[in-house]
Backbone as JSON, one array per atom type, in Angstrom:
{
  "sequence": "XXXXXXXXXXXXXXXXXXXXXXXXXXXXXXXXXXXXXXXXXXXXXXXXXXXXXXXXXXXXXXXXXXXXXXXXXXXXXXXXXXXXXXXXXX",
  "N": [[35.13, 3.76, 29.23], [33.12, 5.98, 27.66], [30.52, 6.87, 27.84], [27.21, 5.98, 28.98], [25.4, 3.09, 27.91], [22.77, 2.32, 28.3], [19.69, 0.47, 27.9], [20.22, -2.2, 25.71], [19.36, -2.84, 22.45], [18.38, -4.47, 19.39], [17.55, -4.58, 15.94], [15.73, -7.17, 14.23], [16.73, -7.56, 11.61], [19.3, -6.45, 11.74], [20.49, -8.12, 13.62], [20.44, -10.55, 12.2], [22.06, -9.86, 9.98], [24.53, -9.36, 11.24], [25.02, -11.9, 12.24], [25.18, -13.49, 9.89], [27.48, -12.38, 8.8], [29.39, -12.93, 10.64], [29.95, -11.09, 12.73], [30.71, -9.76, 15.83], [28.6, -8.6, 18.26], [29.27, -7.6, 20.79], [31.89, -6.7, 20.47], [31.45, -4.54, 18.71], [29.93, -2.84, 20.36], [31.77, -2.27, 22.39], [33.68, -0.87, 20.92], [32.11, 1.33, 20.13], [31.33, 2.6, 22.6], [33.81, 3.24, 23.45], [34.72, 5.26, 21.86], [35.52, 4.73, 19.27], [34.18, 5.21, 16.42], [33.86, 3.94, 14.04], [33.14, 3.84, 10.58], [32.58, 6.75, 10.08], [32.29, 10.11, 8.92], [34.66, 12.83, 9.31], [33.33, 15.08, 10.28], [31.02, 13.97, 11.5], [32.3, 12.47, 13.45], [33.39, 14.49, 15.07], [30.98, 15.63, 15.85], [29.97, 13.53, 17.4], [31.78, 13.65, 19.54], [31.09, 16.14, 20.62], [28.52, 15.45, 21.31], [28.86, 13.64, 23.39], [29.79, 15.34, 25.39], [27.62, 17.09, 25.63], [25.32, 15.62, 25.96], [23.89, 14.53, 23.76], [22.59, 12.57, 20.98], [24.47, 9.7, 19.88], [26.22, 8.34, 17.19], [27.46, 5.52, 15.53], [29.04, 3.76, 12.83], [29.55, 0.71, 11.37], [31.34, -1.45, 9.22], [30.09, -4.45, 7.76], [30.95, -6.26, 5.94], [32.93, -6.77, 2.91], [31.35, -5.93, 0.86], [30.12, -3.6, 1.41], [28.01, -3.47, 3.19], [26.55, -2.29, 6.21], [26.27, -1.77, 9.76], [24.52, 0.24, 12.02], [25.09, 1.86, 15.12], [23.36, 3.36, 17.59], [23.19, 5.54, 20.25], [20.88, 6.86, 22.41], [20.08, 10.28, 23.23], [19.42, 10.69, 25.94], [20.67, 8.59, 27.05], [19.29, 6.3, 27.61], [18.97, 4.09, 26.02], [20.54, 1.96, 23.56], [20.69, 1.23, 20.2], [21.12, -1.23, 17.71], [21.06, -1.27, 14.28], [20.22, -1.56, 10.77], [21.28, 0.72, 8.22], [19.17, 1.35, 6.38], [16.97, 1.0, 7.91], [16.58, 3.15, 9.48]],
  "CA": [[33.77, 3.94, 28.77], [32.87, 7.42, 27.54], [29.12, 7.17, 28.12], [26.38, 4.81, 29.3], [24.66, 2.55, 26.77], [21.37, 2.07, 28.61], [19.2, -0.82, 27.41], [20.75, -2.51, 24.39], [18.39, -3.53, 21.6], [18.79, -4.59, 17.99], [16.48, -5.01, 15.05], [15.95, -8.53, 13.71], [17.57, -7.52, 10.41], [20.68, -6.2, 12.16], [20.96, -9.36, 14.25], [20.69, -11.52, 11.13], [23.21, -9.41, 9.19], [25.74, -9.6, 12.03], [25.2, -13.35, 12.31], [25.63, -13.94, 8.56], [28.83, -11.86, 8.54], [30.25, -13.29, 11.79], [30.33, -9.86, 13.44], [30.38, -9.88, 17.24], [27.93, -7.4, 18.76], [30.01, -7.07, 21.94], [33.02, -5.95, 19.93], [30.94, -3.27, 18.2], [29.53, -2.0, 21.49], [33.0, -1.82, 23.05], [34.24, 0.18, 20.06], [31.19, 2.48, 20.19], [31.42, 3.26, 23.91], [35.2, 3.66, 23.64], [35.05, 6.39, 20.99], [35.84, 4.29, 17.91], [32.87, 5.3, 15.79], [33.85, 3.22, 12.78], [33.2, 4.54, 9.29], [31.84, 8.0, 10.02], [33.14, 11.19, 8.42], [35.29, 13.65, 10.35], [32.3, 15.96, 10.86], [30.22, 13.15, 12.41], [33.16, 12.11, 14.58], [33.4, 15.67, 15.92], [29.64, 15.75, 16.42], [29.88, 12.54, 18.48], [32.52, 14.18, 20.69], [30.22, 17.16, 21.22], [27.35, 14.76, 21.86], [29.24, 13.09, 24.69], [29.87, 16.46, 26.33], [26.35, 17.81, 25.76], [24.18, 14.73, 26.17], [23.13, 14.34, 22.52], [22.63, 11.24, 20.38], [25.77, 9.27, 19.39], [26.06, 7.41, 16.06], [28.61, 4.83, 14.96], [28.73, 2.97, 11.65], [30.58, -0.32, 11.24], [31.16, -2.33, 8.06], [29.84, -5.87, 8.04], [31.63, -7.08, 4.93], [33.58, -6.01, 1.84], [30.33, -5.5, -0.1], [29.63, -2.28, 1.81], [26.92, -3.53, 4.16], [26.92, -1.67, 7.48], [25.34, -1.72, 10.87], [24.64, 1.46, 12.8], [24.88, 1.78, 16.56], [22.9, 4.68, 18.01], [22.84, 5.71, 21.65], [19.96, 7.98, 22.55], [20.58, 11.45, 23.95], [19.26, 10.54, 27.39], [21.45, 7.38, 27.38], [18.38, 5.26, 28.08], [19.07, 2.9, 25.18], [21.41, 1.9, 22.4], [20.08, 0.34, 19.21], [21.85, -1.65, 16.53], [20.13, -1.38, 13.17], [20.77, -1.33, 9.45], [21.0, 2.1, 7.8], [17.87, 1.52, 5.71], [15.9, 0.88, 8.91], [16.53, 4.39, 10.26]],
  "C": [[33.46, 5.44, 28.81], [31.45, 7.83, 27.9], [28.4, 5.87, 28.41], [25.61, 4.38, 28.05], [23.16, 2.42, 27.05], [20.97, 0.67, 28.17], [19.72, -1.02, 25.99], [19.73, -3.34, 23.63], [18.95, -3.59, 20.18], [17.59, -5.04, 17.17], [16.77, -6.43, 14.58], [16.87, -8.54, 12.48], [19.04, -7.29, 10.76], [21.28, -7.45, 12.8], [21.32, -10.39, 13.18], [21.92, -11.14, 10.31], [24.53, -9.63, 9.94], [26.05, -11.08, 12.11], [25.77, -13.89, 11.0], [27.09, -13.56, 8.31], [29.81, -12.11, 9.68], [30.81, -12.06, 12.49], [29.82, -9.97, 14.88], [29.82, -8.57, 17.77], [28.7, -6.79, 19.93], [31.2, -6.23, 21.48], [32.57, -4.58, 19.42], [30.57, -2.33, 19.33], [30.74, -1.46, 22.25], [33.65, -0.7, 22.24], [33.42, 1.46, 20.19], [31.39, 3.27, 21.48], [32.84, 3.75, 24.2], [35.63, 4.81, 22.74], [35.55, 6.02, 19.62], [34.51, 4.18, 17.18], [32.8, 4.64, 14.42], [33.96, 4.13, 11.58], [32.27, 5.75, 9.26], [32.82, 9.08, 9.55], [33.68, 12.01, 9.59], [34.27, 14.55, 11.04], [31.43, 15.19, 11.86], [31.01, 12.72, 13.64], [33.22, 13.27, 15.59], [32.05, 15.87, 16.6], [29.43, 14.75, 17.55], [30.62, 13.03, 19.73], [31.71, 15.26, 21.4], [29.02, 16.52, 21.9], [27.65, 14.15, 23.22], [29.23, 14.2, 25.74], [28.5, 17.07, 26.63], [25.12, 16.93, 25.94], [23.28, 14.6, 24.95], [23.3, 12.91, 22.03], [24.02, 10.95, 19.8], [25.57, 8.18, 18.34], [27.4, 6.84, 15.64], [28.13, 4.02, 13.76], [29.88, 1.99, 11.41], [30.31, -1.2, 10.01], [30.95, -3.77, 8.5], [30.62, -6.78, 7.11], [32.26, -6.17, 3.88], [32.59, -5.49, 0.8], [29.73, -4.13, 0.27], [28.46, -2.29, 2.77], [27.43, -3.01, 5.5], [25.85, -1.92, 8.52], [25.61, -0.41, 11.61], [24.39, 1.14, 14.26], [24.54, 3.2, 17.02], [22.54, 4.65, 19.48], [22.02, 6.97, 21.77], [20.56, 9.08, 23.43], [20.49, 11.29, 25.47], [19.97, 9.3, 27.93], [20.58, 6.26, 27.94], [18.5, 3.97, 27.27], [20.07, 3.1, 24.05], [20.82, 0.86, 21.46], [21.05, 0.04, 18.09], [20.84, -1.89, 15.42], [20.86, -1.19, 11.86], [20.41, 0.08, 9.02], [19.64, 2.31, 7.16], [16.69, 1.35, 6.66], [15.72, 2.18, 9.72], [15.39, 5.26, 9.82]]
}
């Protein structure tokens, strides 16, 4: 575990999207906290590494299906909470 998740919350839309697509939230959280940030560009991956060292926000993006739908996992800078949400909810 590279960092603390804090309180874990999710938007209703993210919960529904994960349910419809049979995506396990625990699997996503394990990937996120383990440094597998999913479908983020190299620059964002590097920024996440800096964020771990400096106490900044951490963002992961995981595909839900082949249609391109995604869920984001964001851990706040102070590590008080981690939220799962859809990109259009940000």
